[in-house]
C-alpha positions, 0 to 999 in steps of 0.5 A: 570449527565449521557449522553445517549448513542447514537446508531451508525448510520454507517453501521455494519462491517462484522464479520471479518472487511474488513476495518481492513484487508485492513488497516493491509495490507497497514499499513506496513512500505513501503508497500503503497510505494511499491504498488504506484510505481507498479501501473505504471507497472512492476518493477525490484527489483533494480528499486523499491529500487531506487524509495524508496532510504531510504528503505533497501533492507532486508525490501524491499524484506520482503514487496515484499514477504508479498504482493506476499503471500497476492495476491497483487504483482506478481513475474516473473522470466525473462529468461535473463542471469543473471536471473532478477525478475519483480514485478507487481501488481495483479488485487487485488493490482490494486484495491488498487490504487485508495484508495491510490490516495484518501489517498495522496489527502487528505494528500495534503490538510491536509499539505496545511491547516497546512501550512496556520495555521503556 
């Protein structure tokens, strides 16, 4: 017996899937963490590294460069001696914060359910 294929009632995604684009950005290793810690304000590289202890300097540097290239993070060289660099979220980057907060909220509920089931 062959089941009848039901039509999907979800709104059709645009040809260049916006959900996929956003998830590709946030799906990178440590990328959500960078956005999360920058959501409270500008941070220097060393401060971000301390926030995310297990991340290597190489990976953190790569994530920051990638986010800067995509317009999510700004890099500002401070005129100090020695020079220091501050990273901050752009307007586009700040728009990701509510999505991350929603993901954190759902994640907490999922963890609570798993703990109850154990």
